[in-house]
N, C-alpha and C positions, 0 to 999 in steps of 0.2 A: 890780758895775758893770764890773769888769775882765773877768769871765767873759762878760758880754753883748757887750762890744766884741770879745772873741776870737771868739765864735760868729758875730758879724756879719762879721768879717774872713774867717773860714773859708767863709761862705756866698758872699761875693764871689769868693773864690778859686776855688770850685767852678763858679761861673757864668762865669768869665773865658773858658774855652775854648769852651763852646757859644755864648756871645754873640759872641765873636770870629769864629768860623767862620760863624755866621749873618750877621754884618755883611759879611764878606768875600764870601760867595756872593751876597748880595743886592746888593751893589755891582755885581757882574758882571751880575746880571739887569737892574738899572736901566740899565747901560751898553748892554745889548742892546735893551731896549725903546725907549730914547731914541736908538738907532741910532748911538751913538758907536762901537760895535763891531758889525759885521754878520756874521751867519752865513749859510751857503748855504741856498737854498730860497726859498719864497715869502715875501713881506713878512708877518711875524707880527703886525704892528700894523694891518693893513688893517681888521679888524673894528672896532677902536676908532675909527680915523681916518675911516672912511667909513660903516660900518653903524651902530655905536653912536651916533656924532655925528649921523647922519641922524635916527635915532630920537629923539635928544635934542631936535632942532629941532622935530620933529613934536609930541612930548609937551608941549613948552612952549606950543604953540598950544591946548592943552586937549583933545586927543584921542589915542587910541592909534593906532598906524600901521595903519589899517584896510585900506590897499591894498598893503601890503608883505608878501609871503608869507614873507619871512625873519624876520618877527616871530612866533616860535613858542614864546614863553615866557609863563608865568602872569603875571597883572596886576601883582603886587608887583615884578616885574623892573623896572618903571618906576622904582622907588626907586633901584635901582643905576645905571640909565642916567642918571638925573637928578642923582645924587650929586655928580658933578664940579662942578656949579654951586655947591656949597658952598665952592669954592676959586676965586672969580672972578678972582683975580689970576694964575691960571695958564690956559693954553690947555686945551681939553677933554681931549686925550690925556694931557698932562702931569699934569693934575689926577686923571685916572683911575688912572694909574700910581702916583701918590702914595698915593691911597686904597687901592689894592691892597697896596702896601708896608705901610701901617698895619694892614691886616687880617691880613697875614702876621705882623707883630709881635705883634698881639693874640693870635693862636693860639700863638705861641711862649711868650709870657708865661703864658698859661693852662696850658700843658703843663709849663713849668718850675715854676710854683707847685704844680701838682698832684703833680709828681714828688717833692716834698719831704714829702708827707704819708705817714703810716703805710700800709703795704700798696701803695704806689704806686712808680713808678720814673721815672727821667729818660730812659729809652729812648724814650718817646714824643716828647720834644723832639728827640732825635737823629734820629728817623725823619722828623720834619717838616723839619728842617734839610736832610737829605740828599734827601728826596723832591722838594722844590721845586727844589733846585739841579739834580737830574738831569732833571726835566721841562723846565727851561730857560725861556725868556722867555714861553712860553704861559701860565705860571702867572700873570703879571701882565697879560696881554693879553686876558683874559676875566673876566667878573664872577664866575666860579665860586669864586674865592678868598674872595669876600664870603659867598657861600652856605656854603662849607665852614667859615668862621669861626663862622657861626650854628650849624651842626651840631656842631662841636667844643664850643662853649659849652654846648649842650643836653646832650650826652652826659656831660660833666664835671659837670653840675648834677644828674644823674639820681639819684645816691645820696643827696643831701641834700634835694632838692625834686623830686618827680615832676611837680608842677604846672609848674615852670619848664621842665623837659624837654618837657612837652606843649605849652606855650605857644610855645617856640622852634621845636619841630618843626612846629607848625601854621603858624607864620609862614613858616618855611623852605619848607613845601609850596606856599605861594602865591607864593614867590620862584622856586622851581625844582623843584617836585614831589617829587624823591627824598628830601628830609629826612623825609617822612612815614614812611619805613622805619625811622627811628630808634626807633620805638615797637614794633618787632617783638619785642624781647626784654624788655619790661617784665615784672617779676615778676607772676604771677597774684595777684589780690586787691587790696589797697589801692593799691599803686603803679599798677596798670593803671586802676583806678577813678578815680584822681586825674589821671593824665597824659593818657589818651585823651579825656575830656571837655574838658580844658584845651586840647588840640590842636584839637578840633572847634571850640570857642568862638573860639580865636585865629584859626584859618583863616577861619571865617565872618565874623568882625568885619573882618579885613583885606580879604577878598573884597568884602564889602558896601561898605566904604569905597571900593575901587577902582571898583566898579560905579557908585556914585553920583558919584565924583570926576570921571570923564570917560567919554565913550562909547567902545565898542570893547574893553572889558576882557576879554571872552571870545572875541575874534576868533581868538586863538591856537589854539583847539580845531580849527577847520577846517583851518588851515595845517599843524598838526602831524599831522593824520589823513592827509594826502596825501603824506607823506614816503615815499621809497623806501628802497633799500638802499645805505647809504653805503659807499664803497670801503674804509673801514678796519674795518668790522664783521666779526663772525664769519661771517655769512651771505655776505658778499662774496667770501670765499675760494673759493666755488663758481665764481664768474664769473672770478676771476683765473686759475683753472686752465682753465675752459672757453674762455677767449680763445685759448689755445694749441691748441684742437681745433676751431676754426671757429665758435665761438659768435658769432652775428650781433647784437652789441650794442655799447654804447659807455659810456664814463665821461665825464660832463660835469657842469657846474654845474646844480644843480637844487634849488630851495628853500633856497638859501644854502650849499650844500655840494657836493662832488663825489660824485655817486651813479651807480650803474649803471642804465642804461636799456636796455630791450630785452626779448626773449623770456624768459619764466620769472622775471623779476624780482619780479613781484607774488606768484608762488608762493613764492619764497624769503622775501619780506617776511612773507607770512602764516605761513610755517613758523616764522620767528623770533618772531612774536607768540605762536604756539602754544607755542613752547619757553619763553617768558617766563611764560605762564600756567601751564605745568607746573611751572616752578621756584617760582612763588609757591604753587602747590598743595603742593609739598614743604615750603615754609616754614610754611604753615598746619598741616600735619600734625605738623611739629616742635613748634610751639607747643602744639598739643593734647596731645602726649605728653610734653613736657618736664616733669621732676620737680624738678630742682635748678637754682636760679638763684643764681650766685655774684656777687660784686661787679663782675665783668667781663662778665657775661652780656649786659647791655644793649648794651654796646659791641661785644662779639663778634657777637651776633645782628645788629646794624645793619651791621657789616662784611660779614657773610655775605649779608645781604639786598641790599645795594648791589652786591656782587660778582655775585650772580645777575642783578640788573637790568642791570648794565653789560655783562656777558659775552654775555647773550642778546639785547641790544638790536640793532635794525636800524641804529642810529646809534651809533658808538663813537668820538666825537671825542676828540682828545688831551686836552682839558681834563677829561674824565671821570676821568682818572687822579688829578686833584687831589682828587676826592672820596674815592677809595680811600686815598690817602696820608693824608688828614686822619683818616679812621676807623681806619686801621691805627695811626696815632700814638696815638690814644686807647686802642686795645687794649693796645699796649705799655706805656702809662702804668700799667696794672694788673699787679701781679705775679702775680695768679691767672690771667691770660689764657694760653692755650696756642696762640695764633695766630701764633707766631714764624715757622713754615715758610711759611704762605700770605703773611704780611706780607713776608718776604724775597722771595718770588716776585713780589709786586706791586712791590716796590722795583726789581727787575731789569726788570720790564715797563715801569716808568716811565722807567728809563734808556734802554731801547730805543725808547720812544715818541718821544723827542727826535730820533732819527734817522729814524723813520717819518714824523714831521712836526716841523719843516719841512725838515730837512737833505736827506732822500732822497725827499721827497713826489712829485717828478716820476717817480721810478722806480716808486713805488707805483701811481700813476695809469696808468702804461704797462703794468703787470703784468710787468715784466721780472724776470729772476732775482733781482737785488739787492733790488728792491721787494718781491717775494714772500717772499724769505728773511726780511727784517726784519719784515714784517707777520705772517707765520706764526709767527715766533718770539715776538713780542709777544702775539699772541692765544693761542698755545699755552701761554704762561706764565699768562695769565689763566684759561684753562680749568683748568689744573692747580691754581692757587691756589683757584679756586672749589670744586673737588671735595674738595680737602684741607680747606678751611675748613669745608665742610658736614659732612664726616666727624668733624672735631674737635668741632664744636658738638653733634652728635648724640651722640657718645660721652660727652662731659662732662655733658650735661644729661639724657640719656635712658637710655643703656646702663648706665653706671656706677652711677647711683642704683638701677636696677632690680636689678642684680647685688648691690649692697650690701644692699638690702632682702631679696632672696632668701636671702642668707647668714645673715640674722638670724632666719629662719623655722625653728623646730626640725623636725627630721626626723619624718615621720608614723610612728607605731607600726605595725609589721607583724605580723599575726596568724601563729601557727604554720602554719596551713593555707596562707596566702598565701605564706609563706616557702618552703614545700615546692614550690608551683607555680613560683615564681621560680627556684628552684634545679634544677628539673626532676626531682625525686625523688618527686613525688606520682603 
């Protein structure tokens, strides 16, 4: 009994520091989103107070926002938008921030619990604590923290239950599309045969429910199709530079975000989509050739897939960094993962993102030297993280297993005649 009490006491002592730092940083985030403390730049809570709450009022009438082009999300996003109604004693914005805080706490709890198991590490929890703090109030002012909580739970369940991984990934895909990429690294064979059908079934069930629930569930498809090149994306860097050489275009609000409009924008947007397709072609090639799947491969591959999707996207909003932070945290929770370098690059990119938006966003939209410097640095770090992560994944799962297999093959016997030819004496 005494030993059990001592072990429990040691466990509490080990948790004291991460929980304390998490609580401290989250108090700061809450102060920022509740506007007790105000940081420079545009109002970070505008989306919640105006856009989300407007959707909430429309959804309550029994229809999706059919006439609002800013509604560009899969139908299950309605669950997140309506969720603040579960706390009727709070205003909409306050309830949303509280729910975001609770999802943050859930992710931390999952990572701390996982970190205590054999072959796991508490590094994942530390990554989550630091990542959200560095991203700033954007973490609580978008519903992406809720989606990320689903993704983290799915990946942490992968080792024990591929079906749970699949079901959560399928649900997440109808929530915000990208969680379907969690299935990229499932081991070939039984795990894939269990997780992929579960994902299809869950996604189909949720989608069917949404379609039958109220009209307009698929309206987001046409709104998303007409998006342009957002001023924060990789492709936008072309126009940030071109502006200084007489490019006849502008940056203004379009489809709910600041986008470049003008000559050659459609060309760059098409090129970005082509780059995304090429990136996923590489991902398919990797999956076909992968030979070794370790305990961390599902998380590592998901991290790489979302990095590819994020970096090549024509829209690279600051909240996208939240996805990467969550997946990076899961990678670090596995001692077998080699993703430390790209994870650290993502962490640096996350820190810079808070300056890119909201602090210096006006400089970014004007393409002035400060705005270009912060944007190019953030995007450069993401490109570097993507390339390094792809190389690590390929080496660990394709190259090294092939070299190990080749080393086990005995050398072929060489005939005396062949030996003379090889030596040049024949």
